[in-house]
Phi, psi and omega in degrees: 000131180275132173239149182209146171230126173275110186280326177199139183210116180152182186288350179266358177148145185225140174195134181225129177265130177227133183203164167227203187296333185226002180224132179233137179218159174236132173261119179070147180221068184260016176238173181289159177300319180298315180295320179298315180298318180296316183286325174298320182298330179288345178261356183089007179251165171224166188300323182293336181282345184284120183282325186216147172239125179247142181239142184268320179193177194268004177295145191297331180286002177239341185232014187312316186246030182301329183286356173278352183261130175306139188300330181287347178262358183271135177221136178192175167294163181300136174076011175278307173222156175298132180204171176295145181306318183287353178264003177286132181255158176237140180301139176071009170264139183264135183233148174267126173228105186058233179263011176259147164255126187234131179237116172293136181239132188291136175247170181241095187217163184273018166244112187252121006268159174225140179219165164247192181219139169255122187240126183237141161240201189301317190240348188226161179222137180237134176254128173243113183213105174230176178054061177211137179274347176202165173256115184294152188303315183293320176296314181305313182294332183279338189249019179287143170056048177265167185289312184230144174232127165250103194233142180294138171215074199286313191214157166269126188301315181297318179297320179295312183295329181268002180282170179270013179293150178300148182301324181295325177289320178300315180297321179299312183295322183280350185282171178291351175244028180251246184223148177288132172284169175305315183296311181298318179300315181294318179297318176300313185293332176302327181266348183265324185294157178207193185294340180274346188286129182242326184215144174231124176249122177275126191236166176058039177292135175289132177284337182266327189238028179194164169217155176303321182297316180292317181299314181293318179297318178300313178302310184296321179294318181290320176296322179296317179296331178271005182057040178252136184269121178261003189295334181262006180241126176284129182235123177205175186249142169285170189221145178292326191249333184248148178286132179240126180274137176291000000 
């Protein structure tokens, strides 16, 4: 059984703990070592117990403390963080890590390369995909009807357009190499969920251009318009400051 805690999610830093009975991993280390240790302790884990650290891309809110990780425990696509040659991963290749099967899945972001991860154990599958302006066709086809989704729902478009952010930043966020809006995220998920889907966590919410209430309402409205029933799927938001359990 896959268990997960989103330790931090947002532009100020990201880290997610995923584990089962015998394998523990963290995706991204974009917060301080002290904060990671404190948040891990609230889950009953400690830093020494983490078998593997995976990184999605080279932006600082995802790799801030990568050098706190022993090099033999670091895994990513090439050129994301310094690592052993044999620890370089390739998108859409499946790897064994303890009792998990892990597949890096390509994302569309302005840090090249960027990936998410599909994580499988014996009975369940988890998709981790943030920092992407679109879901690429090959990735989309690979992540249909999974058990759990940790998926980006970064901004409300109206809030972003009416914000005081520079126009060049707004265009970047709205682009195909930016971030998924609430609407885009919800429309994708309408086509991705299936009979196996149990939980959806909305991640990487902007603190300035989004709120959990708006993100959840947008999702529910779009699912309602598509005549899709969310009653059997748990839907909630990750948080920048508080630990959220999957």
